[in-house]
C-alpha positions, 0 to 999 in steps of 0.5 A, spaced: 435 518 518 434 522 524 440 526 527 439 522 534 441 515 529 446 519 526 450 521 532 449 514 535 452 511 528 458 516 529 459 514 536 459 507 534 464 508 528 469 512 533 468 507 538 470 501 533 475 505 530 479 507 537 478 499 539 482 497 533 487 503 534 488 501 541 489 493 540 493 494 534 500 492 535 501 500 532 507 497 527 504 501 522 508 503 515 506 508 510 512 507 506 509 503 500 509 496 497 514 491 500 515 484 499 520 478 501 526 479 504 529 483 498 525 488 501 529 490 507 535 491 502 532 495 496 534 501 499 541 499 499 541 496 492 537 503 489 544 506 492 549 501 488 545 500 482 547 505 476 542 508 472 537 503 470 535 502 462 528 504 460 523 498 460 521 495 454 514 497 452 509 492 455 506 490 448 510 489 442 508 489 434 510 481 434 506 479 440 499 483 437 501 479 431 500 473 434 493 474 438 
C-alpha cells in the first residue's frame, strides 16, 4: 500500500469515529455489566448482604459419572 492510501484510510476512520461520537447519545457507562431492574439496586444489596458462602464447584463427580 502506498502512503497516500494509508493516509486516506486513517482520515476516513477518524472521520467515521468522530461522526459516531458526535451522533451518539453520550451516555457511556464503563462500570461493567448490568442486567435488568436489579442492576440499579446491586450496590445496595452488596452492602446489606453478609459475606456470601463459597460457590459450589462447577462439576461434581456424580454429574460426571452420569455422562
